[in-house]
N, C-alpha and C positions, 0 to 999 in steps of 0.2 A: 504494500500500500504506500502510495506517495505521500510525503509530507507537503502541505500546501504553504507556499511563501508568497508574499507580495513582492513585486519587483523591487520596491524600496528596501525591504528587509533583506532580500537576496543580495542586493548591491552592497549593503552595509556589512554583511557577514559572508561575502563571497569566498574568501579563503577558507573559512570554517566549513561552509557547506561543500566546497570541493573536497576537503579532507574527509568529510562524512560520506560523500559520494564514493570516494576511493575505497572506503571501508564497506561499501555495499548498500548504502541508503539511496533512495530515489526521491527527487523533489519535483513538485509541480509549481511553476512560477506563474503568478497571475498579475495582470495589469487591470486595475479597476474592477477586480473580481472575476475577470475572464481569463481562462488558461491561455498562456502565450508560449510557454517553453517547458521542457522537461530536462532536468539534469539527472543523469544516471551513470553508474559505473560502466566501464568497458571491461570485457572479460579478461584481457591481459594487455600487455604493452604493445601488442600488434595493432591495436586500435579497432579490432573487430567489435561490432555492436552487440550488446547483450540484449536479448529480447526479454520482456517481462513475461511472466507466466501467461497472461492474457494474450499477448502478442504471439507467443509460441503456440498456444492453442488455436488461434485464428490462422496462423501459418499452416499448421497441421491440417486443419479442416479444409482450407483452400486447396492444399496439395491433394488431399483425398478426393475432393470434388473434381479437380482437374483430371485425375486418373480415371474417374468414372466416366467423364464426358468425352475424353479423347482416346481413341484406340490408336496407339502408336506402334502396334505390332508390325505393320508393313512399311514403316517410314525408314528410308535409308539415311545413314549418317551424312551430315553436311557441315560445311564450315562457312564462315562469312564470305570468303571469296566465291564459293558456289552460288550464294545468294546474289552477289553482284553480277555474276555471269548470266543469270536468268533474265 
């Protein structure tokens, strides 16, 4: 669950909330009560984005839906150059 911070509070305590984000906490930043940004940790130093449990579930559901809708059994492998040649 994200902690909600106003933009003003986030600005005043930015170093502190970045340290907390590094430790695994997530923050939702609002401007005039409306969400405008999310500050969350990355999985490692590679910079790869970490999905929240809700995002991971949505990604999984979308992937399952795509697999049900598209029969890819007869599709030949291709690369970007093949697409340009078409």
